[in-house]
Chimera marker file (.cmm) of the C-alpha trace (Angstrom):
<marker_set name="trace">
<marker id="1" x="-17.884" y="-6.215" z="15.704" r="1" g="1" b="0" radius="0.5"/>
<marker id="2" x="-14.245" y="-5.036" z="15.224" r="1" g="1" b="0" radius="0.5"/>
<marker id="3" x="-13.394" y="-2.452" z="18.009" r="1" g="1" b="0" radius="0.5"/>
<marker id="4" x="-11.826" y="0.664" z="17.783" r="1" g="1" b="0" radius="0.5"/>
<marker id="5" x="-8.371" y="-1.075" z="17.904" r="1" g="1" b="0" radius="0.5"/>
<marker id="6" x="-8.884" y="-3.173" z="15.884" r="1" g="1" b="0" radius="0.5"/>
<marker id="7" x="-10.042" y="-0.837" z="13.278" r="1" g="1" b="0" radius="0.5"/>
<marker id="8" x="-7.071" y="1.951" z="14.513" r="1" g="1" b="0" radius="0.5"/>
<marker id="9" x="-4.524" y="-0.714" z="13.587" r="1" g="1" b="0" radius="0.5"/>
<marker id="10" x="-6.101" y="-2.059" z="10.233" r="1" g="1" b="0" radius="0.5"/>
<marker id="11" x="-6.345" y="1.724" z="8.464" r="1" g="1" b="0" radius="0.5"/>
<marker id="12" x="-2.486" y="2.219" z="10.256" r="1" g="1" b="0" radius="0.5"/>
<marker id="13" x="-0.966" y="-1.103" z="8.426" r="1" g="1" b="0" radius="0.5"/>
<marker id="14" x="-2.750" y="0.491" z="4.953" r="1" g="1" b="0" radius="0.5"/>
<marker id="15" x="-1.492" y="3.686" z="5.512" r="1" g="1" b="0" radius="0.5"/>
<marker id="16" x="2.323" y="2.143" z="5.962" r="1" g="1" b="0" radius="0.5"/>
<marker id="17" x="1.436" y="-0.105" z="2.855" r="1" g="1" b="0" radius="0.5"/>
<marker id="18" x="0.107" y="3.392" z="0.790" r="1" g="1" b="0" radius="0.5"/>
<marker id="19" x="3.266" y="5.072" z="2.414" r="1" g="1" b="0" radius="0.5"/>
<marker id="20" x="5.749" y="1.900" z="0.779" r="1" g="1" b="0" radius="0.5"/>
<marker id="21" x="4.224" y="2.027" z="-2.177" r="1" g="1" b="0" radius="0.5"/>
<marker id="22" x="4.351" y="6.325" z="-2.588" r="1" g="1" b="0" radius="0.5"/>
<marker id="23" x="8.262" y="6.038" z="-1.715" r="1" g="1" b="0" radius="0.5"/>
<marker id="24" x="8.725" y="3.543" z="-4.030" r="1" g="1" b="0" radius="0.5"/>
<marker id="25" x="6.597" y="5.721" z="-7.208" r="1" g="1" b="0" radius="0.5"/>
<marker id="26" x="8.644" y="8.742" z="-5.347" r="1" g="1" b="0" radius="0.5"/>
<marker id="27" x="11.890" y="6.715" z="-6.318" r="1" g="1" b="0" radius="0.5"/>
<marker id="28" x="12.049" y="5.364" z="-9.636" r="1" g="1" b="0" radius="0.5"/>
<marker id="29" x="9.790" y="9.089" z="-10.827" r="1" g="1" b="0" radius="0.5"/>
<marker id="30" x="13.466" y="10.616" z="-9.247" r="1" g="1" b="0" radius="0.5"/>
<marker id="31" x="16.242" y="8.001" z="-10.102" r="1" g="1" b="0" radius="0.5"/>
<marker id="32" x="14.279" y="5.803" z="-12.874" r="1" g="1" b="0" radius="0.5"/>
<marker id="33" x="16.185" y="7.079" z="-16.129" r="1" g="1" b="0" radius="0.5"/>
<marker id="34" x="19.253" y="6.996" z="-14.203" r="1" g="1" b="0" radius="0.5"/>
<marker id="35" x="19.005" y="2.800" z="-13.904" r="1" g="1" b="0" radius="0.5"/>
<marker id="36" x="19.927" y="0.411" z="-15.957" r="1" g="1" b="0" radius="0.5"/>
<marker id="37" x="17.536" y="-1.300" z="-18.652" r="1" g="1" b="0" radius="0.5"/>
<marker id="38" x="16.767" y="-3.999" z="-16.737" r="1" g="1" b="0" radius="0.5"/>
<marker id="39" x="17.098" y="-2.484" z="-13.155" r="1" g="1" b="0" radius="0.5"/>
<marker id="40" x="13.873" y="0.342" z="-15.013" r="1" g="1" b="0" radius="0.5"/>
<marker id="41" x="12.294" y="-2.679" z="-15.891" r="1" g="1" b="0" radius="0.5"/>
<marker id="42" x="12.629" y="-4.013" z="-11.835" r="1" g="1" b="0" radius="0.5"/>
<marker id="43" x="11.418" y="-0.873" z="-10.453" r="1" g="1" b="0" radius="0.5"/>
<marker id="44" x="8.836" y="-0.232" z="-12.468" r="1" g="1" b="0" radius="0.5"/>
<marker id="45" x="6.818" y="-3.280" z="-12.206" r="1" g="1" b="0" radius="0.5"/>
<marker id="46" x="7.153" y="-3.088" z="-8.766" r="1" g="1" b="0" radius="0.5"/>
<marker id="47" x="5.678" y="0.096" z="-8.837" r="1" g="1" b="0" radius="0.5"/>
<marker id="48" x="2.962" y="-0.217" z="-11.176" r="1" g="1" b="0" radius="0.5"/>
<marker id="49" x="1.695" y="-3.937" z="-9.789" r="1" g="1" b="0" radius="0.5"/>
<marker id="50" x="-0.433" y="-3.382" z="-6.707" r="1" g="1" b="0" radius="0.5"/>
<marker id="51" x="0.344" y="-6.303" z="-4.526" r="1" g="1" b="0" radius="0.5"/>
<marker id="52" x="-3.043" y="-8.014" z="-2.651" r="1" g="1" b="0" radius="0.5"/>
<marker id="53" x="-1.463" y="-6.546" z="0.540" r="1" g="1" b="0" radius="0.5"/>
<marker id="54" x="-1.483" y="-2.848" z="-0.092" r="1" g="1" b="0" radius="0.5"/>
<marker id="55" x="-5.604" y="-3.403" z="-1.337" r="1" g="1" b="0" radius="0.5"/>
<marker id="56" x="-8.656" y="-3.407" z="-0.046" r="1" g="1" b="0" radius="0.5"/>
<marker id="57" x="-11.906" y="-4.460" z="-0.029" r="1" g="1" b="0" radius="0.5"/>
<marker id="58" x="-14.699" y="-2.942" z="-0.240" r="1" g="1" b="0" radius="0.5"/>
<marker id="59" x="-15.785" y="-5.531" z="1.808" r="1" g="1" b="0" radius="0.5"/>
<marker id="60" x="-13.913" y="-5.118" z="4.545" r="1" g="1" b="0" radius="0.5"/>
<marker id="61" x="-14.982" y="-6.986" z="7.457" r="1" g="1" b="0" radius="0.5"/>
<marker id="62" x="-12.817" y="-4.716" z="9.823" r="1" g="1" b="0" radius="0.5"/>
<marker id="63" x="-14.035" y="-1.721" z="8.138" r="1" g="1" b="0" radius="0.5"/>
<marker id="64" x="-18.172" y="-2.921" z="7.862" r="1" g="1" b="0" radius="0.5"/>
<marker id="65" x="-17.834" y="-4.471" z="11.651" r="1" g="1" b="0" radius="0.5"/>
<marker id="66" x="-16.618" y="-0.874" z="13.896" r="1" g="1" b="0" radius="0.5"/>
<marker id="67" x="-18.678" y="-0.831" z="16.379" r="1" g="1" b="0" radius="0.5"/>
<marker id="68" x="-17.497" y="2.285" z="17.375" r="1" g="1" b="0" radius="0.5"/>
<marker id="69" x="-16.867" y="2.111" z="20.868" r="1" g="1" b="0" radius="0.5"/>
<link id1="1" id2="2" r="1" g="1" b="0" radius="0.2"/>
<link id1="2" id2="3" r="1" g="1" b="0" radius="0.2"/>
<link id1="3" id2="4" r="1" g="1" b="0" radius="0.2"/>
<link id1="4" id2="5" r="1" g="1" b="0" radius="0.2"/>
<link id1="5" id2="6" r="1" g="1" b="0" radius="0.2"/>
<link id1="6" id2="7" r="1" g="1" b="0" radius="0.2"/>
<link id1="7" id2="8" r="1" g="1" b="0" radius="0.2"/>
<link id1="8" id2="9" r="1" g="1" b="0" radius="0.2"/>
<link id1="9" id2="10" r="1" g="1" b="0" radius="0.2"/>
<link id1="10" id2="11" r="1" g="1" b="0" radius="0.2"/>
<link id1="11" id2="12" r="1" g="1" b="0" radius="0.2"/>
<link id1="12" id2="13" r="1" g="1" b="0" radius="0.2"/>
<link id1="13" id2="14" r="1" g="1" b="0" radius="0.2"/>
<link id1="14" id2="15" r="1" g="1" b="0" radius="0.2"/>
<link id1="15" id2="16" r="1" g="1" b="0" radius="0.2"/>
<link id1="16" id2="17" r="1" g="1" b="0" radius="0.2"/>
<link id1="17" id2="18" r="1" g="1" b="0" radius="0.2"/>
<link id1="18" id2="19" r="1" g="1" b="0" radius="0.2"/>
<link id1="19" id2="20" r="1" g="1" b="0" radius="0.2"/>
<link id1="20" id2="21" r="1" g="1" b="0" radius="0.2"/>
<link id1="21" id2="22" r="1" g="1" b="0" radius="0.2"/>
<link id1="22" id2="23" r="1" g="1" b="0" radius="0.2"/>
<link id1="23" id2="24" r="1" g="1" b="0" radius="0.2"/>
<link id1="24" id2="25" r="1" g="1" b="0" radius="0.2"/>
<link id1="25" id2="26" r="1" g="1" b="0" radius="0.2"/>
<link id1="26" id2="27" r="1" g="1" b="0" radius="0.2"/>
<link id1="27" id2="28" r="1" g="1" b="0" radius="0.2"/>
<link id1="28" id2="29" r="1" g="1" b="0" radius="0.2"/>
<link id1="29" id2="30" r="1" g="1" b="0" radius="0.2"/>
<link id1="30" id2="31" r="1" g="1" b="0" radius="0.2"/>
<link id1="31" id2="32" r="1" g="1" b="0" radius="0.2"/>
<link id1="32" id2="33" r="1" g="1" b="0" radius="0.2"/>
<link id1="33" id2="34" r="1" g="1" b="0" radius="0.2"/>
<link id1="34" id2="35" r="1" g="1" b="0" radius="0.2"/>
<link id1="35" id2="36" r="1" g="1" b="0" radius="0.2"/>
<link id1="36" id2="37" r="1" g="1" b="0" radius="0.2"/>
<link id1="37" id2="38" r="1" g="1" b="0" radius="0.2"/>
<link id1="38" id2="39" r="1" g="1" b="0" radius="0.2"/>
<link id1="39" id2="40" r="1" g="1" b="0" radius="0.2"/>
<link id1="40" id2="41" r="1" g="1" b="0" radius="0.2"/>
<link id1="41" id2="42" r="1" g="1" b="0" radius="0.2"/>
<link id1="42" id2="43" r="1" g="1" b="0" radius="0.2"/>
<link id1="43" id2="44" r="1" g="1" b="0" radius="0.2"/>
<link id1="44" id2="45" r="1" g="1" b="0" radius="0.2"/>
<link id1="45" id2="46" r="1" g="1" b="0" radius="0.2"/>
<link id1="46" id2="47" r="1" g="1" b="0" radius="0.2"/>
<link id1="47" id2="48" r="1" g="1" b="0" radius="0.2"/>
<link id1="48" id2="49" r="1" g="1" b="0" radius="0.2"/>
<link id1="49" id2="50" r="1" g="1" b="0" radius="0.2"/>
<link id1="50" id2="51" r="1" g="1" b="0" radius="0.2"/>
<link id1="51" id2="52" r="1" g="1" b="0" radius="0.2"/>
<link id1="52" id2="53" r="1" g="1" b="0" radius="0.2"/>
<link id1="53" id2="54" r="1" g="1" b="0" radius="0.2"/>
<link id1="54" id2="55" r="1" g="1" b="0" radius="0.2"/>
<link id1="55" id2="56" r="1" g="1" b="0" radius="0.2"/>
<link id1="56" id2="57" r="1" g="1" b="0" radius="0.2"/>
<link id1="57" id2="58" r="1" g="1" b="0" radius="0.2"/>
<link id1="58" id2="59" r="1" g="1" b="0" radius="0.2"/>
<link id1="59" id2="60" r="1" g="1" b="0" radius="0.2"/>
<link id1="60" id2="61" r="1" g="1" b="0" radius="0.2"/>
<link id1="61" id2="62" r="1" g="1" b="0" radius="0.2"/>
<link id1="62" id2="63" r="1" g="1" b="0" radius="0.2"/>
<link id1="63" id2="64" r="1" g="1" b="0" radius="0.2"/>
<link id1="64" id2="65" r="1" g="1" b="0" radius="0.2"/>
<link id1="65" id2="66" r="1" g="1" b="0" radius="0.2"/>
<link id1="66" id2="67" r="1" g="1" b="0" radius="0.2"/>
<link id1="67" id2="68" r="1" g="1" b="0" radius="0.2"/>
<link id1="68" id2="69" r="1" g="1" b="0" radius="0.2"/>
</marker_set>
């Protein structure tokens, strides 16, 4: 059973990953047209690829085993 502290730590890491992704997407939106074509392609690949660290499984053991204490 996951404790409340473990769940909060887990969700904090997820929130941080989402925030980082939003910063990257907003940066591309704002500055993408000002980049060179190769830099634009690299930035676009970063924005459109979701690393496994940012993916949250529907069967997450921490979320599914939270005991509420």
